[in-house]
C-alpha positions in Angstrom: 177.7 113.8 305.3 179.6 110.6 304.9 182.1 109.7 307.6 185.8 109.1 306.9 185.3 105.4 307.0 182.4 105.6 304.4 184.7 107.8 302.2 187.5 105.3 302.5 185.1 102.4 301.6 183.7 104.4 298.6 187.2 105.2 297.4 188.2 101.5 297.8 185.2 100.4 295.8 185.9 103.0 293.1 189.5 101.8 292.9 188.4 98.2 292.7 186.0 99.2 289.9 188.8 100.8 287.9 191.0 97.8 288.4 188.1 95.5 287.4 187.5 97.6 284.3 191.2 97.4 283.4 191.2 93.6 284.0 188.1 93.2 281.8 189.7 95.2 278.9 193.0 93.3 279.3 191.2 89.9 279.4 189.3 90.8 276.3 192.4 91.8 274.4 194.3 88.8 275.7 191.4 86.4 274.7 191.4 88.0 271.2 195.1 87.5 271.0 194.9 83.9 272.0 192.0 83.2 269.6 193.7 84.9 266.7 197.1 83.3 267.3 196.0 80.0 266.0 197.5 76.6 266.8 200.1 76.7 264.1 201.9 79.9 265.1 205.6 79.6 265.5 206.7 81.3 268.8 210.2 81.8 267.4 208.8 83.9 264.6 208.1 87.0 266.7 209.6 90.4 266.2 210.2 93.5 268.3 207.9 96.5 267.5 208.1 100.0 268.8 206.8 103.4 267.9 205.0 106.6 269.0 201.4 107.4 269.6 200.1 110.9 269.6 196.6 112.4 269.8 196.1 115.8 268.1 199.9 116.0 267.8 200.4 115.5 271.6 202.1 112.3 272.9 199.5 110.0 274.5 200.3 109.9 278.3 199.4 106.3 278.9 197.4 103.5 277.3 197.8 100.2 275.6 198.4 99.1 272.0 197.5 95.7 270.6 198.5 94.2 267.2 195.8 91.8 266.1 196.8 89.6 263.1 194.7 89.7 260.0 195.9 86.1 259.2 197.3 83.3 261.4 199.9 84.4 263.8 200.5 85.7 267.3 199.0 88.9 268.5 200.9 91.3 270.8 200.0 93.9 273.4 202.2 96.5 275.0 201.9 99.6 277.2 202.1 103.2 276.0 204.0 105.5 278.3 204.7 109.2 277.4 203.7 108.6 273.8 206.1 105.6 273.2 205.7 101.9 273.1 208.0 98.9 272.7 207.1 95.3 272.6 210.1 92.9 272.8 210.7 90.0 270.5 209.6 87.4 273.0 206.1 89.0 273.2 206.0 90.7 269.8 203.9 89.9 266.8 204.9 87.6 264.0 205.6 89.0 260.5 202.5 90.0 258.6 199.6 92.4 258.5 197.9 93.6 261.7 194.9 95.6 262.9 196.1 97.9 265.6 194.0 98.7 268.7 194.8 101.7 270.9 193.1 102.2 274.3 193.4 104.9 277.0 191.1 105.9 279.8 190.9 108.7 282.3 188.8 109.8 285.2 186.4 112.6 284.4 186.3 114.0 287.9 182.7 113.1 288.3 181.1 110.6 290.7 178.6 108.2 289.3 176.5 105.4 290.8 178.2 102.0 290.8 176.7 99.4 288.6 177.1 96.9 291.4 175.5 99.1 294.1 173.8 102.2 292.8 173.8 103.7 296.4 177.6 103.9 296.1 179.3 106.6 294.1 182.5 105.8 292.1 184.8 107.8 289.9 183.6 108.0 286.3 186.2 106.6 283.8 185.9 107.2 280.1 187.8 105.9 277.0 189.7 108.9 275.6 190.5 107.3 272.2 187.9 107.4 269.5 186.4 104.0 268.6 187.8 104.2 265.1 191.2 103.4 266.7 190.0 100.5 268.9 186.5 98.9 268.8 186.2 99.8 265.0 189.8 100.2 264.3 191.0 101.6 261.0 194.7 101.4 262.0 196.9 98.9 260.2 200.6 97.9 260.5 202.7 95.5 258.5 205.4 93.8 260.6 208.4 92.8 258.6 210.5 89.7 259.2 213.7 91.7 258.5 214.6 95.2 259.5 213.1 97.7 262.0 209.5 97.6 262.9 208.8 101.2 264.1 205.3 102.6 263.8 204.1 106.1 264.3 200.4 106.5 265.0 199.1 110.1 264.8 195.5 109.9 266.0 192.9 112.7 265.6 190.3 113.2 268.3 187.9 115.1 266.1 184.8 113.3 264.9 185.4 111.6 261.5 183.0 113.9 259.7 185.0 116.9 260.9 188.2 115.4 259.6 186.7 115.0 256.1 185.4 118.5 256.0 187.6 120.5 253.8 189.6 117.6 252.4 190.0 117.7 248.6 188.4 121.1 248.3 189.9 124.2 246.9 188.7 127.7 246.9 187.9 127.6 243.2 186.6 124.1 243.0 
């Protein structure tokens, strides 16, 4: 049975692993934003964006949202809290068409071996958002130069094939 000190060290390592994973995700999104922003983007041409994110009609507790430009222009990332996000003008995207990436993770309650030291158990953390909304995003948004830029994203956690089942069908046809 591990001592209290060993439990504390294991917890500390698990916490560091979660922080490290979060930093890696943030760095990846940040790098993508920098690379996609281009040299010619005008920092004065940014716009405030806001909106809501729900999964299966329930507001997403926490996560992040990133607007990645489909043309030259600045990308933008913001935090989702209680199903809502807001990115101010100073860090917002420019006008144009964007791919939207939504991420959220949670602990499973299971302990798994650390990749760094398999003899140490850490909390398992999984992405709760289907890849069609992040790694292989199908989400899009058009940011307007004038007017309000508010975007509702209603995500579905069911596998894509389950979503298609029953669409376009009628009892007689």
